Biopython code that builds the backbone (N, CA, C, O; Angstrom):
import numpy as np
from Bio.PDB.StructureBuilder import StructureBuilder

atoms = [
    (1, "UNK", "N", (16.405, -0.126, -50.522)),
    (1, "UNK", "CA", (15.085, 0.157, -50.411)),
    (1, "UNK", "C", (14.646, 1.326, -49.964)),
    (1, "UNK", "O", (14.782, 1.658, -48.786)),
    (2, "UNK", "N", (14.050, 2.099, -50.902)),
    (2, "UNK", "CA", (13.697, 3.440, -50.521)),
    (2, "UNK", "C", (12.174, 3.844, -50.479)),
    (2, "UNK", "O", (11.727, 4.968, -50.706)),
    (3, "UNK", "N", (11.460, 2.708, -50.144)),
    (3, "UNK", "CA", (10.068, 3.057, -49.885)),
    (3, "UNK", "C", (9.732, 3.600, -48.761)),
    (3, "UNK", "O", (10.514, 3.583, -47.810)),
    (4, "UNK", "N", (8.415, 4.220, -48.676)),
    (4, "UNK", "CA", (8.059, 4.945, -47.671)),
    (4, "UNK", "C", (7.397, 3.961, -46.564)),
    (4, "UNK", "O", (6.804, 2.911, -46.812)),
    (5, "UNK", "N", (7.633, 4.541, -45.270)),
    (5, "UNK", "CA", (7.198, 3.713, -44.261)),
    (5, "UNK", "C", (5.423, 3.806, -44.223)),
    (5, "UNK", "O", (4.786, 4.772, -44.643)),
    (6, "UNK", "N", (4.871, 2.656, -43.665)),
    (6, "UNK", "CA", (3.504, 2.926, -43.520)),
    (6, "UNK", "C", (2.986, 3.620, -42.378)),
    (6, "UNK", "O", (3.757, 3.819, -41.439)),
    (7, "UNK", "N", (1.859, 3.999, -42.316)),
    (7, "UNK", "CA", (1.386, 5.149, -41.374)),
    (7, "UNK", "C", (1.628, 4.568, -39.819)),
    (7, "UNK", "O", (2.101, 5.301, -38.950)),
    (8, "UNK", "N", (1.301, 3.346, -39.592)),
    (8, "UNK", "CA", (1.510, 2.914, -38.337)),
    (8, "UNK", "C", (3.013, 3.203, -37.724)),
    (8, "UNK", "O", (3.160, 3.730, -36.621)),
    (9, "UNK", "N", (4.129, 2.795, -38.576)),
    (9, "UNK", "CA", (5.436, 2.879, -38.276)),
    (9, "UNK", "C", (5.840, 4.558, -38.072)),
    (9, "UNK", "O", (6.694, 4.938, -37.271)),
    (10, "UNK", "N", (5.121, 5.377, -38.880)),
    (10, "UNK", "CA", (5.141, 6.892, -38.650)),
    (10, "UNK", "C", (4.677, 7.326, -37.265)),
    (10, "UNK", "O", (5.348, 8.021, -36.502)),
    (11, "UNK", "N", (3.285, 6.776, -36.983)),
    (11, "UNK", "CA", (2.794, 7.208, -35.726)),
    (11, "UNK", "C", (3.631, 6.750, -34.445)),
    (11, "UNK", "O", (3.882, 7.470, -33.478)),
    (12, "UNK", "N", (4.050, 5.305, -34.631)),
    (12, "UNK", "CA", (4.876, 4.832, -33.489)),
    (12, "UNK", "C", (6.128, 5.390, -33.451)),
    (12, "UNK", "O", (6.690, 5.440, -32.357)),
    (13, "UNK", "N", (6.722, 5.853, -34.505)),
    (13, "UNK", "CA", (7.870, 6.528, -34.513)),
    (13, "UNK", "C", (7.875, 7.869, -33.611)),
    (13, "UNK", "O", (8.817, 8.247, -32.914)),
    (14, "UNK", "N", (6.745, 8.447, -33.756)),
    (14, "UNK", "CA", (6.578, 9.847, -33.050)),
    (14, "UNK", "C", (5.899, 9.582, -31.642)),
    (14, "UNK", "O", (6.101, 10.445, -30.788)),
    (15, "UNK", "N", (5.128, 8.508, -31.305)),
    (15, "UNK", "CA", (4.457, 8.418, -30.035)),
    (15, "UNK", "C", (5.157, 7.300, -29.389)),
    (15, "UNK", "O", (5.030, 7.235, -28.166)),
    (16, "UNK", "N", (5.828, 6.463, -29.939)),
    (16, "UNK", "CA", (6.336, 5.191, -29.137)),
    (16, "UNK", "C", (6.917, 5.604, -27.900)),
    (16, "UNK", "O", (6.550, 5.035, -26.872)),
    (17, "UNK", "N", (7.865, 6.612, -27.848)),
    (17, "UNK", "CA", (8.632, 7.026, -26.639)),
    (17, "UNK", "C", (7.576, 7.385, -25.448)),
    (17, "UNK", "O", (7.735, 7.005, -24.288)),
    (18, "UNK", "N", (6.560, 8.110, -25.867)),
    (18, "UNK", "CA", (5.662, 8.644, -24.932)),
    (18, "UNK", "C", (4.917, 7.486, -24.336)),
    (18, "UNK", "O", (4.872, 7.454, -23.106)),
    (19, "UNK", "N", (4.327, 6.531, -25.010)),
    (19, "UNK", "CA", (3.599, 5.327, -24.647)),
    (19, "UNK", "C", (4.530, 4.684, -23.660)),
    (19, "UNK", "O", (4.142, 4.424, -22.521)),
    (20, "UNK", "N", (5.760, 4.418, -24.071)),
    (20, "UNK", "CA", (6.699, 3.740, -23.184)),
    (20, "UNK", "C", (6.853, 4.299, -21.805)),
    (20, "UNK", "O", (6.817, 3.601, -20.792)),
    (21, "UNK", "N", (7.045, 5.729, -21.821)),
    (21, "UNK", "CA", (7.100, 6.567, -20.430)),
    (21, "UNK", "C", (5.901, 6.275, -19.578)),
    (21, "UNK", "O", (5.960, 5.966, -18.388)),
    (22, "UNK", "N", (4.628, 6.421, -20.409)),
    (22, "UNK", "CA", (3.333, 6.237, -19.669)),
    (22, "UNK", "C", (3.262, 4.773, -19.081)),
    (22, "UNK", "O", (2.888, 4.541, -17.931)),
    (23, "UNK", "N", (3.625, 3.892, -19.908)),
    (23, "UNK", "CA", (3.472, 2.487, -19.302)),
    (23, "UNK", "C", (4.548, 2.228, -18.288)),
    (23, "UNK", "O", (4.305, 1.413, -17.398)),
    (24, "UNK", "N", (5.719, 2.838, -18.327)),
    (24, "UNK", "CA", (6.536, 2.515, -17.106)),
    (24, "UNK", "C", (5.958, 3.283, -15.968)),
    (24, "UNK", "O", (5.899, 2.635, -14.923)),
    (25, "UNK", "N", (5.509, 4.534, -15.917)),
    (25, "UNK", "CA", (4.838, 5.025, -14.823)),
    (25, "UNK", "C", (3.739, 4.317, -14.233)),
    (25, "UNK", "O", (3.622, 4.174, -13.016)),
    (26, "UNK", "N", (2.845, 3.824, -15.176)),
    (26, "UNK", "CA", (1.746, 2.764, -14.692)),
    (26, "UNK", "C", (2.210, 1.605, -14.162)),
    (26, "UNK", "O", (1.645, 1.226, -13.136)),
    (27, "UNK", "N", (3.296, 0.793, -14.697)),
    (27, "UNK", "CA", (3.687, -0.332, -14.179)),
    (27, "UNK", "C", (4.386, 0.063, -12.581)),
    (27, "UNK", "O", (3.939, -0.538, -11.604)),
    (28, "UNK", "N", (5.282, 0.900, -12.434)),
    (28, "UNK", "CA", (5.903, 1.276, -11.266)),
    (28, "UNK", "C", (4.785, 1.745, -10.172)),
    (28, "UNK", "O", (4.916, 1.379, -9.004)),
    (29, "UNK", "N", (3.766, 2.501, -10.538)),
    (29, "UNK", "CA", (2.713, 2.721, -9.686)),
    (29, "UNK", "C", (1.906, 1.598, -9.150)),
    (29, "UNK", "O", (1.474, 1.625, -7.998)),
    (30, "UNK", "N", (1.684, 0.564, -10.002)),
    (30, "UNK", "CA", (1.009, -0.541, -9.491)),
    (30, "UNK", "C", (2.012, -1.470, -8.665)),
    (30, "UNK", "O", (1.570, -2.142, -7.733)),
    (31, "UNK", "N", (3.334, -1.504, -9.003)),
    (31, "UNK", "CA", (4.213, -2.343, -8.111)),
    (31, "UNK", "C", (4.433, -1.564, -6.765)),
    (31, "UNK", "O", (4.765, -2.202, -5.766)),
    (32, "UNK", "N", (4.252, -0.156, -6.706)),
    (32, "UNK", "CA", (4.346, 0.427, -5.353)),
    (32, "UNK", "C", (2.997, 0.158, -4.644)),
    (32, "UNK", "O", (3.081, -0.220, -3.476)),
    (33, "UNK", "N", (1.870, 0.286, -5.138)),
    (33, "UNK", "CA", (0.697, 0.031, -4.575)),
    (33, "UNK", "C", (0.635, -1.413, -4.093)),
    (33, "UNK", "O", (0.205, -1.653, -2.965)),
    (34, "UNK", "N", (1.087, -2.475, -4.980)),
    (34, "UNK", "CA", (0.922, -3.924, -4.458)),
    (34, "UNK", "C", (2.052, -4.099, -3.207)),
    (34, "UNK", "O", (1.899, -4.922, -2.305)),
    (35, "UNK", "N", (3.164, -3.223, -3.303)),
    (35, "UNK", "CA", (4.171, -3.410, -2.001)),
    (35, "UNK", "C", (3.362, -2.929, -0.745)),
    (35, "UNK", "O", (3.196, -3.620, 0.261)),
    (36, "UNK", "N", (2.891, -1.685, -0.926)),
    (36, "UNK", "CA", (2.336, -1.024, 0.266)),
    (36, "UNK", "C", (1.091, -1.919, 0.884)),
    (36, "UNK", "O", (0.947, -2.164, 2.082)),
    (37, "UNK", "N", (0.254, -2.339, -0.143)),
    (37, "UNK", "CA", (-0.819, -3.114, 0.250)),
    (37, "UNK", "C", (-0.526, -4.561, 1.003)),
    (37, "UNK", "O", (-1.165, -5.094, 1.909)),
    (38, "UNK", "N", (0.639, -4.999, 0.324)),
    (38, "UNK", "CA", (1.102, -6.454, 0.956)),
    (38, "UNK", "C", (1.673, -6.246, 2.162)),
    (38, "UNK", "O", (1.444, -7.123, 2.995)),
    (39, "UNK", "N", (2.468, -5.182, 2.555)),
    (39, "UNK", "CA", (3.117, -4.844, 3.646)),
    (39, "UNK", "C", (2.032, -4.497, 4.714)),
    (39, "UNK", "O", (2.168, -4.980, 5.838)),
    (40, "UNK", "N", (1.036, -3.745, 4.459)),
    (40, "UNK", "CA", (-0.085, -3.434, 5.474)),
    (40, "UNK", "C", (-0.926, -4.729, 5.748)),
    (40, "UNK", "O", (-1.385, -4.942, 6.870)),
    (41, "UNK", "N", (-1.104, -5.522, 4.778)),
    (41, "UNK", "CA", (-1.953, -6.802, 5.091)),
    (41, "UNK", "C", (-1.146, -7.576, 5.984)),
    (41, "UNK", "O", (-1.673, -8.139, 6.944)),
    (42, "UNK", "N", (0.363, -7.678, 5.709)),
    (42, "UNK", "CA", (1.089, -8.465, 6.687)),
    (42, "UNK", "C", (1.095, -7.902, 7.944)),
    (42, "UNK", "O", (0.987, -8.684, 8.888)),
    (43, "UNK", "N", (1.211, -6.537, 8.210)),
    (43, "UNK", "CA", (1.331, -6.096, 9.499)),
    (43, "UNK", "C", (0.018, -6.347, 10.150)),
    (43, "UNK", "O", (-0.014, -6.588, 11.357)),
    (44, "UNK", "N", (-1.065, -6.309, 9.440)),
    (44, "UNK", "CA", (-2.378, -6.615, 10.018)),
    (44, "UNK", "C", (-2.402, -8.218, 10.488)),
    (44, "UNK", "O", (-2.959, -8.566, 11.529)),
    (45, "UNK", "N", (-1.841, -8.991, 9.737)),
    (45, "UNK", "CA", (-1.750, -10.380, 10.135)),
    (45, "UNK", "C", (-1.037, -10.499, 11.353)),
    (45, "UNK", "O", (-1.480, -11.140, 12.306)),
    (46, "UNK", "N", (0.178, -9.835, 11.359)),
    (46, "UNK", "CA", (1.044, -9.961, 12.568)),
    (46, "UNK", "C", (0.484, -9.431, 13.819)),
    (46, "UNK", "O", (0.584, -10.063, 14.871)),
    (47, "UNK", "N", (-0.152, -8.193, 13.732)),
    (47, "UNK", "CA", (-0.823, -7.807, 14.787)),
    (47, "UNK", "C", (-2.040, -8.651, 15.419)),
    (47, "UNK", "O", (-2.404, -8.666, 16.595)),
    (48, "UNK", "N", (-2.541, -9.307, 14.382)),
    (48, "UNK", "CA", (-3.645, -10.114, 14.848)),
    (48, "UNK", "C", (-3.249, -11.403, 15.509)),
    (48, "UNK", "O", (-3.991, -11.894, 16.360)),
    (49, "UNK", "N", (-2.098, -11.990, 15.157)),
    (49, "UNK", "CA", (-1.505, -13.115, 15.718)),
    (49, "UNK", "C", (-0.899, -12.841, 16.983)),
    (49, "UNK", "O", (-0.919, -13.742, 17.822)),
    (50, "UNK", "N", (-0.305, -11.628, 17.288)),
    (50, "UNK", "CA", (0.370, -11.439, 18.449)),
    (50, "UNK", "C", (-0.658, -10.764, 19.433)),
    (50, "UNK", "O", (-0.316, -10.702, 20.614)),
    (51, "UNK", "N", (-1.788, -10.290, 19.098)),
    (51, "UNK", "CA", (-2.695, -9.641, 19.856)),
    (51, "UNK", "C", (-2.366, -8.323, 20.248)),
    (51, "UNK", "O", (-2.734, -7.908, 21.347)),
    (52, "UNK", "N", (-1.672, -7.576, 19.420)),
    (52, "UNK", "CA", (-1.121, -6.159, 19.806)),
    (52, "UNK", "C", (-2.601, -5.057, 20.014)),
    (52, "UNK", "O", (-2.674, -4.130, 20.821)),
    (53, "UNK", "N", (-3.458, -5.404, 19.235)),
    (53, "UNK", "CA", (-4.635, -4.372, 19.445)),
    (53, "UNK", "C", (-5.703, -5.059, 20.394)),
    (53, "UNK", "O", (-6.820, -4.559, 20.528)),
    (54, "UNK", "N", (-5.347, -6.158, 21.012)),
    (54, "UNK", "CA", (-6.330, -6.492, 22.137)),
    (54, "UNK", "C", (-6.433, -5.742, 23.349)),
    (54, "UNK", "O", (-5.446, -5.385, 23.992)),
    (55, "UNK", "N", (-7.646, -5.494, 23.678)),
    (55, "UNK", "CA", (-7.853, -4.602, 24.805)),
    (55, "UNK", "C", (-7.287, -5.081, 26.027)),
    (55, "UNK", "O", (-7.604, -6.247, 26.262)),
    (56, "UNK", "N", (-6.529, -4.529, 26.898)),
    (56, "UNK", "CA", (-6.100, -5.048, 28.139)),
    (56, "UNK", "C", (-7.276, -5.233, 29.154)),
    (56, "UNK", "O", (-8.201, -4.426, 29.243)),
    (57, "UNK", "N", (-7.165, -6.321, 29.881)),
    (57, "UNK", "CA", (-8.214, -6.479, 30.867)),
    (57, "UNK", "C", (-8.288, -5.234, 31.940)),
    (57, "UNK", "O", (-7.346, -4.718, 32.542)),
    (58, "UNK", "N", (-9.564, -4.933, 31.996)),
    (58, "UNK", "CA", (-9.733, -3.758, 32.806)),
    (58, "UNK", "C", (-10.305, -4.393, 34.132)),
    (58, "UNK", "O", (-11.282, -5.139, 34.202)),
    (59, "UNK", "N", (-9.430, -3.911, 35.275)),
    (59, "UNK", "CA", (-9.799, -4.276, 36.499)),
    (59, "UNK", "C", (-10.859, -3.371, 36.977)),
    (59, "UNK", "O", (-10.848, -2.200, 36.597)),
    (60, "UNK", "N", (-11.896, -3.858, 37.880)),
    (60, "UNK", "CA", (-13.047, -3.139, 38.209)),
    (60, "UNK", "C", (-12.378, -2.167, 39.443)),
    (60, "UNK", "O", (-11.520, -2.581, 40.222)),
    (61, "UNK", "N", (-12.879, -0.959, 39.456)),
    (61, "UNK", "CA", (-12.448, -0.015, 40.246)),
    (61, "UNK", "C", (-13.052, -0.172, 41.646)),
    (61, "UNK", "O", (-14.255, -0.060, 41.878)),
    (62, "UNK", "N", (-12.086, -0.449, 42.580)),
    (62, "UNK", "CA", (-12.589, -0.461, 43.894)),
    (62, "UNK", "C", (-11.877, 0.512, 44.869)),
    (62, "UNK", "O", (-10.647, 0.563, 44.874)),
    (63, "UNK", "N", (-12.582, 1.240, 45.649)),
    (63, "UNK", "CA", (-11.873, 2.277, 46.482)),
    (63, "UNK", "C", (-12.159, 1.874, 47.850)),
    (63, "UNK", "O", (-13.317, 1.552, 48.119)),
    (64, "UNK", "N", (-11.234, 1.846, 48.781)),
    (64, "UNK", "CA", (-11.357, 1.461, 50.139)),
    (64, "UNK", "C", (-11.595, 2.904, 50.850)),
    (64, "UNK", "O", (-10.683, 3.729, 50.892)),
    (65, "UNK", "N", (-12.718, 3.126, 51.336)),
    (65, "UNK", "CA", (-13.037, 4.393, 51.845)),
    (65, "UNK", "C", (-12.413, 4.471, 53.230)),
    (65, "UNK", "O", (-12.196, 5.590, 53.697)),
    (66, "UNK", "N", (-12.118, 3.430, 53.899)),
    (66, "UNK", "CA", (-11.493, 3.398, 55.211)),
    (66, "UNK", "C", (-10.282, 3.955, 55.313)),
    (66, "UNK", "O", (-9.861, 4.376, 56.391)),
    (67, "UNK", "N", (-9.571, 4.016, 54.148)),
    (67, "UNK", "CA", (-8.168, 4.501, 54.115)),
    (67, "UNK", "C", (-8.184, 5.936, 54.143)),
    (67, "UNK", "O", (-7.205, 6.534, 54.588)),
    (68, "UNK", "N", (-9.166, 6.540, 53.724)),
    (68, "UNK", "CA", (-9.194, 7.971, 53.794)),
    (68, "UNK", "C", (-9.929, 8.722, 54.876)),
    (68, "UNK", "O", (-9.904, 9.947, 54.988)),
    (69, "UNK", "N", (-10.622, 7.847, 55.708)),
    (69, "UNK", "CA", (-11.293, 8.538, 56.677)),
    (69, "UNK", "C", (-10.568, 8.287, 58.071)),
    (69, "UNK", "O", (-10.145, 7.175, 58.387)),
    (70, "UNK", "N", (-10.470, 9.317, 58.808)),
    (70, "UNK", "CA", (-9.724, 9.233, 60.037)),
    (70, "UNK", "C", (-10.704, 9.068, 61.335)),
    (70, "UNK", "O", (-10.223, 8.981, 62.465)),
]
sb = StructureBuilder()
sb.init_structure("model")
sb.init_model(0)
sb.init_chain("A")
sb.init_seg("    ")
for serial, (resi, resn, name, xyz) in enumerate(atoms, 1):
    if name == "N":
        sb.init_residue(resn, " ", resi, " ")
    sb.init_atom(name, np.array(xyz, "f"), 0.0, 1.0, " ", f" {name:<3s}", serial, name[0])
structure = sb.get_structure()
């Protein structure tokens, strides 16, 4: 069969590899974003459950002046 290829196959033959590379870059960028977002969300959940960012109780400042006076 010595027929000519249609226009789409000609276009895909010249641009198919470029489209594949761009699709791979977009795919792995999305996977990386989802991984970082998921890990940060999990860290936020763990910090919330363990109370890591809770403010420590502040004791009132009391000074006994008699200790410094002779």
